[in-house]
N, C-alpha and C positions, 0 to 999 in steps of 0.2 A: 211840474217836477223842477226842483231847484238844483243848480250846479254851483260848486265852490271850487274855483281854479287854484286856490292856494295849496301848496304842498303840505302834506301831513308831516308833522314832526317825527324824526327818526327816534326810535326807542333807544335809550342809552346802551342797552346790551348789544344792539345791532351795530352801533358805531364802534364799539370796542372790538367787535369781531372783525370788521373791515380793516381797522388799523393793524390788528394782529396779522391779518392775511397779507397786507402790504409789506409789513416788516419781514414776514416769513419769505415772501417772494423775493424781496431785495437780498435777504441773506442767502437764499438759494442761488440767485444770480451771482452773488459775490463768490460763493463757494465754487460754482461752476466755472467762473472766470479764473479763479485762483488755480483750480484743478487743471483747466485747459492750459494756463500759462506754465504750470509745473510740468505738464506732459510735453508741451512744445519745448520748454527749456531743457528737459531731460533728453529728449530726442536730439536736440541741437548739440548738447554736450556729448552724447554718445556718438553722433556723427563726427564731431570734432575729434573725439578720442580715436575713432576708427581711422580718420585721416592721419592723425599723428602717429598711430601705430604703423600705418602704411609707410609713413615717412621714416620712422625708426628702422623698419625692415630695409628700406632702400639705403639708409645710411650703413646698416650692418653689412648688407650685400656689397655695397660700394667699397667699404673698407676691406672686406674679404678679397674682392677682385683686385683691388689696388695692391694689397700686400703680396698676394700670390704672384701677380704679374711683375712687380717691380723688385721683389726681394732678390738680392745677390749676396753671396758670401755666407757668413755664419747666420744661423737662424736666431733672432732675439727672442727672449721670453715674453716680452710685452712691447707693444707698439701702439701709438695713438694717432689717429687721423681726425682732422676736422673736415666734415663733408656736408655741404648744403645746410649749414646751420645746426648740424648735429655732430655728435662725437662717436667715433667707432674705436673701441678698445680691442686690440688684437692680442690674444694670448695663444701660445703654442706649447705643445707637449709631444715629446718623442714617444712613439708607441712601440716601434720595433726596428731592428736592423735587418734590412732586406738583403744587403750584400755589402761588399767593401765599398761600392760606389753609391749605394742608395740607403736611405733611412725612411721610415714611415712616420709622418707627423700628423697630429690633429691640430687644425687651425680653427680657433673659435673667435667670432667677431660679435661683440655686444654693441649694438647701435642704440644710442639715446637721442631722443628729440624732445625738446621742452618748449611748449607754447608760453610765451612771455605772460599771457593772461592767467595761466595756471602753472606757475613755476613749481608749486609744491606737488604736482602730479606729472612727472616726466613719463613719456612713453618709451618703453624698452622692448627691443626684439633682439633675438640672438640667432645667427646663422653659423653653421659649422661645416667643415669640409676636411676630408682626408687628403693629404698630398704626399707625393714622393719627393724627398729632398735629394736631389742629384748632386752629390758632392764633387763630382768630376763632370765636365761638360760633354762627355761622350762615354760610350760603353768601352771598357778596356778589354780588348780581345787579343792584342799583340802590341809589342813596342813599335812595330812598323806596319801601318795600315795604309794601303794604297788602292786606287782603282785601276792600277796597271793591269794589262792583260798578262804580262810576264814580269817577274822580278828575278834578277840574278845578283847574288852576292859573290864577288870574285876576288881572287888574289889576296889582298890584305884586309878585305872587308870582314866584319864580324858583327852579327846580330844575335842577341841573347835574350830570350823570353823568361829566363829565371830571374826572380826578384833579387836585385842587388842591395835592397835595404836590409839592415841588420835588425835582429830582434830587439824590440823596444825603441827603435828609432822613431816610430809613429805607431798609433794603434793598429793592430792586425798584422804588422810586419814581422817577418816576410810573408808575402802571400803565396798562394799556389802558383806554379809556373803557368805562364800564358803561352799562346802560340808565338812563333818567332816572327813570321812575315805573313801578311794577308795580301792576296792579289785576286784577280778575277779567275785566271785559268791555270797559271803555272808559277811555281816558286822553285828556284834552283840555287844550290851552293856548288860552285864549280871553280876549278883552278886554284884551290887553296882557300877559297872563301868558306866561312863557317856560319851556319844558322842553327841555333839551339832553341828549344822550346817544346811545348806539348800541345799540338804537334809542331815540328819545325816550320812547316809551311801549311797555310790554310787557304784554300781556294773556294770562293763563294759563287762562282758562275757568271755573274753579270754585275753591271754597275749598280743597279737598283738594290741588289742584295747586299752589296758592300755598304752602301749609304744607309740602308735600313738597319743593318747590324750595328753600325757605329752610333747612329742617333745623334749626330752633331748638327747643331743649328748653324750651318755654314753661312747661309744667306744673312743671318742676323749678325754674326761676328764680323763679317767683311763689310757690312753696311757702315758708311762713315758716320751715320747718326747714332750708332750704338756706342755708348760711352766706354772708353778704356782709360787706363792710367796714363799711357804715353802713346799718342797718335802722331806718327811722323817724327817724333823726337826720341831721344835715347836717355835712359836714366843713368845717373852716376851711382853705380852699385856700391861704391866705397862710402857714399854718404847716406845710404838708406839702411834700415835695420837688416841684420843678417837673416832674419826670419821673414822678410818681405819678399813675396813672389809676385811682382806686378804683371799686368797685362799690357803688352806692347804690340801695336799694329803698324805694319809697314805696307803702304799701298803700292801695288806694282811688284816688280821683281826685287829680290833682295839677295845680295852677295856678301855674306859676312866674313870677317877675318877675326883674329884673336882680340881685336879691340872691341868687338861686339859680342864678346862672351858674357854670359850671365845666367840668370835664372828667371823662372816665371812662365808665363804663357806668351809665346811669340806667334803672332798671326801675320802671315805673308799672303796678301791677296793675289799676288801673281805667282811667279816661279821662284823657288828657293834654289840658289846656285851656290854650290860649294866649290870655291876656286882651289887651285893647286896651292899647297903649303899655307892653307888658311889657319891651321892650328886653332880652329874655332871650337869652343865647347859650350854646352848648354845643359842646365839642370832644370827639368820640368817638361813642359809640353810645347811642341812645335806643330802648328797647323798651317798648311800651305796649299795654294790652289794647284800647284804642279811642282814637280821635282826635275831638275836636270841631272843627267848621269854624273856620277862622281868618279873622276879618274884615279889613276894609281897613286898620284901625289896629293890627293885631296885629304890631307890629315885633318880629322875632326872627331869629336866625341859628343854624343848625346846620352845623358842619363835621364830616362823618363819615357816619353812616348812621342811618336811622330805619326800624324795623320795627313794624308795628301790626296788631292784629286776629288774632293767632295762635290765641287761645282760642275765638273765635266770629267768624263772618263780619261784617264792618262794613257799614254802609249807605254811601250815597254820601258823598264827602268833598270839600269845597271849601277851597282855600287862596288867599285874596285878597291876602295880604301875607306877607313873610318870604323868607329865602334858605336853601336847603338845598343845600350843595355837598359832593360826595363828596371825602373826604380819606383816602387809603389809610393814611397813617401814624397819624393819630388813631384810625382804626378798628383798626389793628394794635395800637397801644399800649394802647388800652382793652380790646381783645379778649384780650390776654395774661392779664388777670385772670380770665377764664373759659375760657382755653385748656384743652383736655382731650384724652384719648386715647380712640380708638375701635378695637376689635379688627378686624383684617382677617379675614374669614371663612376657615375651613379653613387657617389658617396656624400652628396650635399644633403643637409636637412636643417630644418628650423626647430629650435628648442622652444618649448612653451613653459 
């Protein structure tokens, strides 16, 4: 038997089939590679977009928190913040009037974050929140609110809870009568003293009840880090606009006379002392840590509202002279300087 080790020649049709199979396999590998790349690229882009959307939401929420926490005075229609490489555009809309002291607003924050690699596709998220706009820094319940156990208005003293603003002087004026004096346990008008209001005297039982009813952020306003217009200095009221009601803080006790008359919000971190023959007058709001008794020669006038003793309960307080008249417009104009926003619970949502 003979053997021939030489390979047999391949038929032409078999060689063409093998070449076609190689080309087909190479094409399939290329398609699979391109498809895999496209899948990986799409997933990477989607992951990147998801991260950018998360960043945009963080920008929107950051702008919302910053605006609500920092806003003082009038509420602007539009505000813009730059936060962590993104932009938050805040828009506001008044929804309703809740009371003379509060309005309901919708605050909307649109957060935008743009990856520099894809500037044509910015990520946008929107967060919204309802807030109460507190136009006055506390709840108006009387022109004189103290944490004293007993308040006596005597001799030439006069406290009036009837609104002394005239119709048209400011929106809503005059308002309904307020109580005259607030104390913990007892309010008295004796020896010629006069208290007017609805009711004349309002007693709330204990220190916590008075503080809760007023709703004044005393610890904030007395804090030296809280910014005010004049801290330890005194404005020249002749040189500022007549419609300017600044915030003035005096650290420690304060004993004013006629040279310290004016308007706005006066914060006295210690005791307010009205000396004899002071002839001091004030239009607006006075907030004090404590009050010293006012003697029969302590001539003074406050048109607005007085709140005292929020940090600690006061002892008994007597006022033998002076006039304190509620004036809703002076309270409102002064209060605008400390007007702020307060979140309505469970009213946040994200818009899609």
